[in-house]
C-alpha positions in Angstrom: -18.8 -4.1 -9.9 -17.0 -2.4 -7.2 -13.1 -2.4 -7.0 -12.4 -3.6 -3.5 -8.8 -3.7 -2.3 -7.6 -5.4 0.9 -5.0 -2.6 1.5 -5.9 0.8 3.0 -3.9 4.0 3.2 -1.6 3.9 6.2 -1.1 0.2 6.3 2.3 -1.3 6.6 2.9 -3.8 3.8 5.6 -6.1 2.4 6.3 -6.5 -1.3 5.8 -10.1 -2.6 7.4 -9.9 -6.1 9.3 -7.7 -8.4 12.6 -5.7 -8.0 11.7 -4.6 -4.5 10.7 -8.1 -3.2 10.9 -8.4 0.5 11.0 -4.6 1.3 8.6 -3.1 3.8 6.9 0.3 3.6 3.8 2.3 4.4 1.0 2.8 1.9 0.7 6.4 0.8 -2.2 6.2 -1.7 -4.6 3.7 -2.9 -6.0 3.7 -6.5 -9.1 1.6 -6.2 -10.2 1.9 -9.9 -6.9 0.6 -11.2 -6.2 -1.6 -8.1 -2.8 0.0 -7.5 -1.1 1.3 -4.4 1.9 3.7 -3.9 4.2 2.5 -1.1 6.7 4.8 0.6 10.3 4.0 -0.7 9.2 1.2 -3.1 9.3 1.1 -6.9 11.3 4.3 -7.2 11.6 5.9 -10.7 13.3 8.9 -12.1 11.2 11.6 -13.5 12.5 14.5 -15.7 10.8 17.8 -14.9 10.8 21.0 -16.9 10.7 24.4 -15.3 7.2 25.7 -15.9 7.2 29.1 -14.1 9.7 31.8 -13.5 12.0 30.9 -10.6 11.1 27.2 -10.8 14.0 24.8 -11.5 13.8 21.7 -13.6 15.8 18.5 -13.2 15.7 14.9 -12.4 13.7 13.8 -9.3 13.1 10.3 -7.8 9.6 9.4 -6.8 7.5 6.4 -6.0 5.5 4.8 -8.8 2.3 2.7 -8.4 2.4 -1.0 -8.1 -0.5 -3.6 -8.3 -2.2 -4.2 -4.9 -2.0 -8.0 -5.4 1.9 -7.7 -5.1 1.8 -6.5 -1.6 0.7 -8.1 1.7 -0.4 -6.5 4.9 1.7 -6.7 7.9 -0.3 -7.3 11.2 0.4 -4.6 13.8 -0.2 -7.1 16.7 1.9 -10.1 15.7 4.2 -8.5 13.1 3.7 -11.2 10.4 2.7 -10.6 6.8 -0.9 -11.9 6.7 -3.8 -12.3 4.5 -6.9 -10.1 5.6 -10.0 -11.7 6.9 -13.3 -10.0 7.8 -15.3 -10.4 11.0 -18.7 -9.0 11.9 -18.7 -7.1 15.2 -21.5 -7.1 17.7 -22.7 -3.7 16.6 -23.1 -4.9 13.0 -20.0 -3.4 11.5 -17.5 -5.4 9.4 -13.8 -5.2 10.6 -10.6 -6.4 9.1 -8.7 -9.2 11.1 -5.4 -11.0 10.9 -5.6 -14.6 9.7 -2.6 -15.5 12.0 -3.6 -14.2 15.5 -7.3 -13.5 14.7 -7.0 -9.9 16.2 -8.9 -7.0 14.8 -6.5 -4.8 12.7 -8.6 -1.6 12.7 
């Protein structure tokens, strides 16, 4: 079974649940096997790093952690609303994602 996710890298999304509910951001990476996404500025965690090489400094850094793809919803670039993703077959036989609100092709 293939792990298909409705979100792609570069999409603008809104968070549906959790501590960052309602926040918007851009998808940085998609982990299809675990069905997770990393969104810019969402689910920030602190990471303690140790200096591994000479001249490198250790310390505490903030970075984004993955969240489940089912907890985010795509924002349509045409109408600007959070929307579910539909699929439409084009005349040339390709399948394209579309907005369920305005029925426009997303990409």
